[in-house]
N, C-alpha and C positions, 0 to 999 in steps of 0.2 A: 608658667601658669597653665593649668590644665583647662581644656575647653569643655563646654557643656556637651553632654551626650546628644546623639541625634534624635532621641525620642522626646516627646512632650511631657512636661510635668502636669500634674493635676491643677486645675484652675484655683482650687482652694489655697494652694501654697501662696499665691499672690495676696491673699487676704489675711495672712498671718504675718504680723510684723515681728521684727526681732525684739527680744526681751532686753530693753536698753540697760536695765540695772546690771545685767551680766556683762555688757560691754563696758560699763563704767568700772566694774570690778577688775576687768582685764587691764584697763588703762591705769588704775591705781596700782595694780601689781607691777606693771612696768616701771612706774615711778619708784616703787619700793626697791626693785631690782637695781635701779640707778642710784640707790643710796638715799632716797628721800623718805623721811619718817611719816608715812601716810596714816591718818586715823580714819578707820572705816566706819561710817555711819550710813551705809548704803544698803547692804544686803540684809534680808530679813531672816537671819539665822541666829539662834541663841549662842552666846559665847560659852554656855555650859554644855557639857556632854552627858551621856547616860550615867546615872549614878552607879555606885559599886555593885549593888545587888543585881542590876540588869547585866552588867559586864560579866559577873560570875555566872549568871544564868546562861549567857551566851556560851561561855567556856564549857559549861556542863553539857549543854545541848550539842555542841560541836564534838566533844569527846564521845558522847553517846551515839553519834551518827544520826542525829535527828534532822537530817538535811534533805530528806526525800519529799516528793510532792505531798501536799496536804489537800484536804477538800477545798474546792474552789471558793467556798464561803468562809474558810478559815477553820482552825482547830477549835473544837468545841470548848475547851478550857478557856481560850482567849475570848471567845464570844460571850461566855458566861461571866468572865471577869469584867468585861466592858459593861455588860448589863448591870452588874452589881455596882460598878463605879457610878453609873447614872443614879442608882438608888441612894448610894451613900453620899455622893458629892452634890447632886442636884435635886434629890428628893423626887425623882420621877421613875416610874416602873416601866421598863422596856424588856420585852421578851427577848431572850438571847437568840431565838430563831429568826428575829428580824434583822440581826446584825450581819453584815457582809464585810469581811476583812479584805482589804485591798492593798495594792502596791502603792501606798501613799494616798493622800487626799486627791492628788492629780488623777490617779486612776479611778478614784471614786467619782469625781466629777465627770470624767470622760465616760464612765459607765452610765451615769445618770443621763447624760446628753444622748448617748447611743440608744438608750431605752425610750426616751421621751421626745426627741427632736427629729422631725421629718424635714426634708429639703424645703426651704422657704419659711419654715416656722420661726416666729419671732419669740425671743425671750427678753423680758424687761430686766434691766440691771442698772446700777448706778454708774455715772460718769462724774468724778473719777472712781475707778475700781481696779481691782487686781487684774492686770492685763490678760493673764492666762484664762480667766473665766470666760471672757468674750471669745477667746480663741478655741476653747472647748466646744462652744456652740458652732463657731464657723467650721471647725474640723468635721462636724457632722452635717454640714450644708444648711445649718440654720442661720438666723439673722440675729445678732446681738442688738437689741433695741435699747440704745443707751439714753438714759434720762439724766440731764445735767442737774447736779445737786450741789448745794453750797452750805455755808455755815448755818443758815436759818433753819435747816432741817437736820443739822448735825452730819451733813454729807451722806444722808440716808434717804431711802424712799419713804413715802407716806401713802396712806390709803388714797388721798386725793391725787397724788402724782401717778399712782398705778391706774386709777380710774381715768384720768385725763389722757394717758398715753396708750391705753389698751386699744389695739386696732383689730381689724378683721383677721390679720395674720398672727396675732399674738396668741401663744399657747401657754405661757407660764411666766414665772419670775425666778430669778436667781438672786438670793439675798446673802449678805455676809455680815455677821454680827458676833463679835467686833470685826471691823473691817480693815483691810489693807487697801489703800495707804493711810487712812485717816485715824485708825485706832478707835473709832467711835462705834457705839452699839445702837441698835434700834430699841427705843423704850418699849417695854413689854406690851403695854396697851396698844401702842402703834403697831407692833408686830401682829398682835391679835386682829386688829382691824384690816391690815394688809391681807392676811390669810383669808379672812372672811370675804374680802373683795374678790380675791382670786377664785375662791370656791364658788361664789355666785356666778362666775363666768365659766365654770367648768375647767379651769386651768390647773396646772401643777405648780407646786412651790418646792424649789430646792433651796435649802438653807445651809450655808457654810458656817459651821461653828468651830473651825480649826483653832481659833484664838479664845474660845469660851473659857478655858481654864485659866487664861491670863487676863482675868477681869479684875480691876482694882476699884472701880466705882469712883464717883464724884460726890459732891455734897448732896446731890439730888438723886443719885442712882442707888438702887438696892442691890442685894446679892445677885450674882449671875444666875440666870434661869435659862434652861434649855427650851427651845421651841417645841420639844416633844411633849411638854405639858399640854399643848393646845390641840392634840389629836394625833392619830396615827396615819393620816393620809398624806403628810408631806414626806419629803426625802431629805435626810440630814447627813451631812458629811463632817468628818472629824479626822484627826491624825495624831500620830505619836511624835510628830516633828517639833511642835512648838512648846506646849506645856511640858511634854515628856522629854524634850531635848534630844531627839533621835532623828535629826533631819536626814542623814545619809543612810539610815536603815530602810527607808522607803516602805513605811507601814502606815496604813490608815484604815478607816472603816466608813461604812454607810449604815444608816438605819432606814429601812424601807417599809412601806405598808405590807402587812402579812401576805396579801394576795400577789405581791410583786416579787417575793423572794425567789420563786422558780425562774422568773424572767431574768433577774440579775445573776442568779447562779449560772444559767445557760450562757449569758454573755461573758461572765468571768471565765468560765471554762474555755471559751473559744478565744478570748482576747489576751489573757495572760496566765492561764492555767491555775495559778495560785500566787499569793504573796509569799515572800521569802519565808521558808520553813524555820530557819534559824532565828530570824527576827521575831517571828510569832512566839516561839518558845521563850526567847529572852524577854519579850514584852510582858509575859506573865508576872515578872518581878517588878514591873512598874507599879503594881497595885499592892505591894507589901507595905506595912506601916513605915518601915525604914525609908523606902523610896518616896512615899507620899509626903513624909515629913520634909524630905529634901526639896521636893517640888514646891511645897508651900513656902519654904524659906526662900527659894529662888524667885517665886512670884512676888514676895515682899521686896526683894532686891530690885526687881524690875520697877515696882511702884516707886521705890526711893529714887531710882534713876529718873523716872518721869518727873517726879516732883522737884528734882534738882535741875533738870534740863530746861523745863518750860520758862521759869523766871530768867534763866541765863539767855535763852533765845530772845526773849522780850527786851532784856537789857542791851543785847547786841544790836537790836533794831529790826528783828524779824517778828511779825505779828502772828500770834497763835490764836485764831478766831474761835476754835473749839478745843477745850481740854480733852484729850483722849482718855477714855475710861477702860481701855483694854489693849491687847496686843503689845507691841513695843515700837510704835511709830508715833511721830508727830508730823502733822501736815501744816507747814508754816508758810505764811505769806511773805515772799521776798521782794515785793514790789517797791519797797522803800529803797532798794539798791539801785533802782533805775534801770535794771536789766531784766530781760525775760529769764525764766528759771533755767533754761538750758545753758544760756551764756553765764548766768550766775554760778551754776554748778561747775562748769568748765573752768572758770577763772578761780573759783575757790579751791578746786583740786590742784590746778597748776601752780598757784601762788602760795596758798596756805596749807596745801596738802591735807585737806579734809574732803572726804568723799561722801556725797549725798546724792539723791536722785531727783531730777527735775520732774515736774508734773506731766510733761509730755509722755512719759511712760505709762500713765494711768488713764488716758482718755483725751478728749478734745474739748472739754468744758473748762475754760479758763486755765489751761495747763501752764501758760507762761507766768502765772501769778504765784504758783505754789511749788515748794520743794518738800520731799519726804526725808525725814531723818529717822534712822533706826537707833534706838538706845539699847540694842542688844550687844553692848560692849561695856567694859568696866568703867565705874564712875570716875576714876582719875583720868582716863582717856577722854571721857565726855567733857570733863572740866577743861582739859587742855584744848580740846576741839573748840569749845566755846570761847576760850581766850584767843585762839587763832581767828575765829569768826569775828569777834569784836574788833580785833586789830584790822582785819580785812575790811570791815564795814567803815571803820574810821578813816581808812585810806582812800575811800571812793570819792 
């Protein structure tokens, strides 16, 4: 075992915890290697990959040698295609000049925090929430000001919660709609009121819409709408990973206020030069009619999986307090098992060989009560996992 070097690490490293879902994936992989048939409902990655037109476009770009540096903000054709997608898919006009192509949504959020967060600045966000979001703030010496949220608000912030928790050190909010781990969206009127509250305080709003394309709705929810309808002063992140099924391609984007484009361009130039040139050229094929038809078919498959999974979870004894209307996650209450969620997840993996994620990965507000299940896997596997879960619960 190697020893630590003699020099001191930065203090911020101690405030960034390990991403537990990845540790669970490693444990599940070891069980598979030992011959156990594990069903993965842990990692948030579509089981679909890029459609044929995108793969062909990558091959063409590779053969043409289109692998050199691009502008830091992305190639003009891709920025224009993204802007057109907003108009066609969400009915909102966005100037292509406001779009910054990034090395995934992670780079987009890191750029946003670099541009907006000073040491000690507070950023309000939900607990539970995607753990990397709070770590982006921490990595820039800010403070993630976590607000405990539950089923009564759909696991999302409200105008009242923002007003109540805003402090002298708060500088803005980071919202995700639909969210990870809950799959819930912020009702559009609520979103409007939150943004108005932040504006009155002179704060910034970063809105993560990485799962917006994977919105299915509920009996009371309307079509998916982008927060970009509500003005050009917020910062919006999105990605080719989820709706476009390109997780490993590491390609995303930001939409920023016009006056901030030079700021983000300067930061991008210095922090990562540009996003992958080949991925950018290939991503142009995401917006062809052929590819878009495939994506919409896949979105419907995700919805069918959700509609199959939730009643099976409830039948097995796990309570689902809020039906998710987007992404591919269910946040389920496992308290009927009599175990905290981390113990529940461990035992389920070890005995039933079903991998899911305990709430401890997503924050400190009632984490022992909830587990996250990803339905980014085929329906027959979901059905088999639910049979294993039901048998596991009956044996407790």
